[in-house]
KOLKOLRO-985773 format. One line per field, with one value per residue: residue number from 0; residue in one letter; chain; x, y, z of N, C-alpha, C in turn. Coordinates in Angstrom, 1 decimal. Each point is the difference from the previous one (the first is absolute). Layout:
num: c(NUM, ...)
residuo: c(A, ...)
cadena: c(A, ...)
nx: c(X, ...)
ny: c(Y, ...)
nz: c(Z, ...)
cax: c(X, ...)
cay: c(Y, ...)
caz: c(Z, ...)
cx: c(X, ...)
cy: c(Y, ...)
cz: c(Z, ...)
***
This chain:
num: c(0, 1, 2, 3, 4, 5, 6, 7, 8, 9, 10, 11, 12, 13, 14, 15, 16, 17, 18, 19, 20, 21, 22, 23, 24, 25, 26, 27, 28, 29, 30, 31, 32, 33, 34, 35, 36, 37, 38, 39, 40, 41, 42, 43, 44, 45, 46, 47, 48, 49, 50, 51, 52, 53, 54, 55, 56, 57, 58, 59, 60, 61, 62, 63, 64, 65, 66, 67, 68, 69, 70, 71, 72, 73, 74, 75, 76, 77, 78, 79, 80, 81, 82, 83, 84, 85, 86, 87, 88, 89, 90, 91, 92, 93, 94, 95, 96, 97, 98, 99, 100, 101, 102, 103)
residuo: c(M, D, T, Q, E, L, I, N, Y, L, L, T, P, V, A, Q, V, A, L, I, I, G, L, A, E, I, I, K, R, L, G, L, E, T, R, F, I, P, I, I, D, I, V, L, G, L, I, C, G, I, C, V, Y, N, I, S, L, N, Y, P, M, T, E, S, I, L, V, G, L, A, L, G, L, S, A, C, G, L, F, S, G, I, K, N, L, K, G, G, S, N, D, E, T, E, S, G, E, Q, L, N, S, E, D, R)
cadena: c(A, A, A, A, A, A, A, A, A, A, A, A, A, A, A, A, A, A, A, A, A, A, A, A, A, A, A, A, A, A, A, A, A, A, A, A, A, A, A, A, A, A, A, A, A, A, A, A, A, A, A, A, A, A, A, A, A, A, A, A, A, A, A, A, A, A, A, A, A, A, A, A, A, A, A, A, A, A, A, A, A, A, A, A, A, A, A, A, A, A, A, A, A, A, A, A, A, A, A, A, A, A, A, A)
nx: c(125.9, 0.7, 0.6, 0.9, 0.0, 0.1, 0.9, 0.6, -0.3, 0.3, 1.0, 0.7, -0.6, 0.2, 1.2, 0.1, -0.7, 0.6, 1.1, -0.4, -0.4, 1.2, 0.7, -0.7, 0.2, 1.2, 0.0, -0.6, 0.8, 0.8, -1.0, 0.7, -1.0, -0.7, -0.8, 0.9, -0.2, -0.8, -0.3, -0.1, -0.6, -0.6, -0.2, -0.3, -0.8, -0.4, -0.2, -0.6, -0.7, -0.1, -0.3, -0.7, -0.8, -0.3, -0.1, -0.5, -0.9, 0.0, -1.3, -0.4, -0.2, -0.2, 1.0, 0.7, -0.5, 0.2, 1.2, 0.2, -0.5, 0.7, 1.0, -0.3, -0.3, 1.1, 0.6, -0.5, 0.3, 1.2, 0.1, -0.6, 0.8, 1.0, -0.3, -0.2, 1.1, 0.5, -0.8, 0.5, -0.3, 0.3, 0.2, 0.3, 0.6, 0.5, 0.2, 0.3, 1.1, 0.6, -0.1, -1.0, 0.3, -1.0, 0.7, 0.9)
ny: c(127.4, -1.0, -0.5, -0.6, 1.0, 0.7, -0.9, 0.0, 1.3, 0.2, -0.3, -0.4, 0.8, 0.9, -0.4, -0.1, 1.1, 0.5, -0.5, 0.5, 1.0, 0.0, -0.3, 0.9, 0.7, -0.3, 0.2, 1.1, 0.2, -0.4, 0.8, 0.8, -0.1, 0.9, -0.6, -0.8, 0.8, 0.6, -1.2, -0.4, 1.1, -0.3, -1.3, 0.3, 0.9, -0.9, -0.9, 0.9, 0.4, -1.3, -0.5, 1.0, 0.4, -1.2, -0.8, 0.7, 0.7, -1.1, 0.1, 0.6, -1.2, 0.7, 0.8, -1.1, -0.5, 1.2, 0.0, -1.3, 0.3, 1.1, -0.8, -1.0, 0.8, 0.6, -1.2, -0.4, 1.1, 0.0, -1.3, 0.2, 1.0, -0.7, -1.0, 0.8, 0.5, -1.3, -0.1, 0.3, -0.2, -1.3, 0.6, 1.1, -0.8, -0.7, 1.2, 0.3, 0.5, -0.6, 1.2, -0.6, -0.2, -0.9, -0.2, 0.3)
nz: c(113.1, 0.2, -1.0, 0.9, 0.8, -1.2, -0.5, 1.2, 0.0, -1.2, -0.6, 1.1, 0.8, -0.9, -0.2, 1.3, 0.1, -1.0, 0.6, 1.1, -0.6, -0.7, 1.1, 0.6, -1.1, 0.0, 1.3, -0.3, -1.0, 1.0, 0.5, 0.7, 0.9, -0.6, 0.8, -0.5, -1.0, 0.8, 0.4, -1.3, -0.2, 1.2, -0.3, -1.2, 0.6, 0.9, -1.0, -0.8, 1.0, 0.3, -1.2, -0.4, 0.9, 0.5, -1.0, -1.0, 0.5, 0.7, -0.3, 1.2, 0.7, 1.1, -0.4, -0.2, 1.1, 0.6, -0.6, 0.3, 1.2, 0.0, -0.4, 0.8, 1.0, -0.4, -0.2, 1.2, 0.6, -0.5, 0.3, 1.2, 0.2, -0.6, 0.7, 0.9, -0.4, -0.2, 1.0, 1.2, 1.3, 0.2, 1.2, -0.7, -0.9, 1.0, 0.8, -1.2, 0.7, -1.0, -0.5, -0.5, -1.3, 0.2, 1.1, -0.9)
cax: c(-0.4, 0.8, -0.7, -0.4, -1.2, -1.1, -0.4, -0.5, -1.2, -1.1, -0.1, -0.1, -1.4, -0.9, 0.3, -0.4, -1.4, -0.3, 0.4, -1.1, -1.2, 0.2, 0.0, -1.4, -0.8, 0.5, -0.6, -1.5, -0.2, 0.3, -1.2, -0.3, -1.2, 0.3, -0.2, 1.2, 1.0, 0.5, 0.9, 1.2, 0.7, 0.7, 1.1, 1.1, 0.6, 0.9, 1.2, 0.8, 0.5, 1.0, 1.2, 0.7, 0.4, 0.7, 1.2, 0.8, 0.3, 0.3, -0.9, -0.5, -1.1, -1.3, -0.2, -0.1, -1.4, -1.0, 0.1, -0.7, -1.5, -0.3, 0.1, -1.1, -1.2, 0.0, -0.3, -1.4, -0.8, 0.2, -0.7, -1.4, -0.3, 0.0, -1.1, -1.2, 0.0, -0.2, -1.4, -0.8, 0.3, -1.0, -1.0, -1.0, -0.8, -0.8, -1.1, -1.0, 0.1, 0.4, -1.2, 0.0, -0.1, -1.4, -0.5, 0.7)
cay: c(-1.3, -0.5, -0.9, -1.3, 0.2, 0.2, -1.3, -0.8, 0.5, 0.2, -0.9, -1.4, -0.3, 0.1, -1.2, -1.1, 0.0, -0.5, -1.4, -0.7, 0.0, -0.9, -1.3, -0.3, -0.2, -1.4, -1.0, 0.0, -0.7, -1.4, -0.7, 0.4, 0.8, 1.4, 0.4, -0.2, 0.9, 0.9, -0.7, -0.2, 1.3, 0.3, -1.0, 0.4, 1.3, -0.3, -0.7, 1.0, 0.9, -0.6, -0.3, 1.2, 0.9, -0.6, -0.7, 0.7, 1.4, -0.1, 0.7, -0.9, -0.9, 0.6, 1.0, -0.7, -0.6, 1.1, 0.4, -1.1, 0.2, 1.2, -0.4, -0.9, 0.7, 0.9, -0.8, -0.4, 1.2, 0.4, -0.9, 0.2, 1.3, -0.1, -0.9, 0.8, 1.0, -0.7, -0.4, -0.4, -1.3, -1.0, 0.1, 0.9, -0.6, -1.1, 0.4, 0.8, 1.4, 0.7, 0.2, -0.4, 1.1, 0.3, 0.8, 1.4)
caz: c(-0.2, -1.1, -1.0, 0.6, 0.9, -0.8, -0.4, 1.1, 0.5, -1.0, -1.2, 0.4, 0.4, -1.1, -0.8, 0.8, -0.1, -1.3, 0.0, 0.8, -0.8, -1.1, 0.5, 0.4, -1.2, -0.5, 0.9, -0.2, -1.3, 0.2, 0.5, 1.4, 0.1, 0.1, 1.4, 0.8, -0.5, 1.1, 0.9, -0.8, -0.1, 1.2, 0.1, -0.9, 0.5, 1.2, -0.5, -0.6, 1.0, 0.8, -0.9, -0.6, 1.0, 1.1, -0.5, -0.9, 0.5, 1.4, 0.9, 1.1, -0.4, 0.2, -1.1, -1.2, 0.0, -0.2, -1.4, -0.8, 0.1, -0.8, -1.4, -0.3, 0.0, -1.1, -1.2, 0.0, -0.3, -1.4, -0.9, 0.1, -0.6, -1.5, -0.4, 0.1, -1.1, -1.3, -0.2, 1.2, 0.5, -0.2, 1.0, -0.5, -1.0, 0.5, 0.8, -0.8, 0.3, -1.2, -0.9, -1.4, -0.9, -0.1, 1.2, 0.1)
cx: c(0.9, -0.8, -0.4, -1.2, -1.3, -0.5, -0.6, -1.4, -1.1, -0.1, -0.1, -1.5, -1.0, 0.2, -0.6, -1.6, -0.4, 0.3, -1.1, -1.3, 0.1, 0.0, -1.4, -0.9, 0.4, -0.6, -1.5, -0.3, 0.3, -1.2, -0.4, -1.2, 0.4, -0.1, 1.3, 1.2, 0.5, 1.0, 1.3, 0.8, 0.7, 1.1, 1.2, 0.7, 0.9, 1.3, 1.0, 0.6, 1.1, 1.3, 0.7, 0.5, 0.8, 1.3, 0.9, 0.4, 0.3, -0.9, -0.3, -1.2, -1.4, -0.3, -0.3, -1.4, -1.0, 0.0, -0.6, -1.5, -0.5, 0.0, -1.2, -1.3, -0.1, -0.3, -1.5, -1.0, 0.1, -0.7, -1.5, -0.5, 0.0, -1.2, -1.3, -0.1, -0.3, -1.5, -0.8, 0.4, -1.1, -1.1, -1.1, -0.9, -0.8, -1.2, -1.0, 0.0, 0.4, -1.2, 0.2, -0.1, -1.4, -0.5, 0.6, -0.8)
cy: c(-0.5, -1.0, -1.3, 0.2, 0.2, -1.3, -0.8, 0.5, 0.2, -1.1, -1.5, -0.4, 0.0, -1.3, -1.2, -0.1, -0.6, -1.5, -0.8, -0.1, -1.0, -1.5, -0.5, -0.3, -1.4, -1.1, -0.1, -0.7, -1.5, -0.8, 0.4, 0.9, 1.5, 0.5, -0.2, 0.9, 1.0, -0.7, -0.3, 1.3, 0.3, -0.9, 0.4, 1.3, -0.3, -0.7, 1.1, 0.9, -0.6, -0.3, 1.2, 0.9, -0.5, -0.7, 0.9, 1.4, 0.1, 0.9, -1.0, -0.8, 0.7, 1.0, -0.8, -0.6, 1.1, 0.5, -1.0, 0.0, 1.1, -0.3, -0.8, 0.7, 1.1, -0.7, -0.4, 1.2, 0.5, -0.9, 0.2, 1.3, -0.1, -0.9, 0.8, 1.1, -0.6, -0.4, -0.4, -1.4, -1.0, 0.1, 0.9, -0.6, -1.2, 0.4, 0.9, 1.5, 0.8, 0.2, -0.5, 1.2, 0.5, 0.9, 1.4, 1.0)
cz: c(-1.2, -0.9, 0.6, 0.9, -0.8, -0.5, 1.1, 0.5, -1.0, -1.1, 0.4, 0.4, -1.2, -0.9, 0.7, -0.1, -1.4, -0.1, 0.7, -0.8, -1.1, 0.5, 0.5, -1.2, -0.6, 0.9, -0.2, -1.3, 0.0, 0.6, 1.4, -0.1, 0.3, 1.4, 0.9, -0.5, 1.0, 0.9, -0.7, -0.1, 1.3, 0.3, -0.9, 0.4, 1.1, -0.5, -0.7, 1.1, 0.8, -0.9, -0.4, 1.2, 1.1, -0.5, -0.8, 0.6, 1.5, 0.9, 1.1, -0.5, 0.1, -1.1, -1.3, -0.1, -0.2, -1.5, -0.8, 0.1, -0.8, -1.5, -0.4, 0.0, -1.1, -1.3, -0.1, -0.3, -1.4, -1.0, 0.1, -0.7, -1.5, -0.4, 0.1, -1.1, -1.3, -0.2, 1.1, 0.5, -0.2, 1.0, -0.5, -1.1, 0.5, 0.8, -0.7, 0.3, -1.2, -0.9, -1.4, -0.9, -0.2, 1.2, 0.1, -0.7)
***
């Protein structure tokens, strides 16, 4: 595996997932409701997949779309996982499933 293949297969997708998470966070802070962020992640992933893989790297359109979906879904899952690690989701606190310090 040469250096260019390493960049195409490993580094480019990682950077794109980080870019998608960052752009989605900016869109969220501009006032979009949090429930629409997964849709934004998928749309941004598709845009990244088509622009980078189809236009720049000359992959077939079907592969570019699949890579874009994978990027968007990865960004959405990574964001959700980090959010849950930082303190739980809003669903847990609203439904009362999270224990108070008095209940422990």
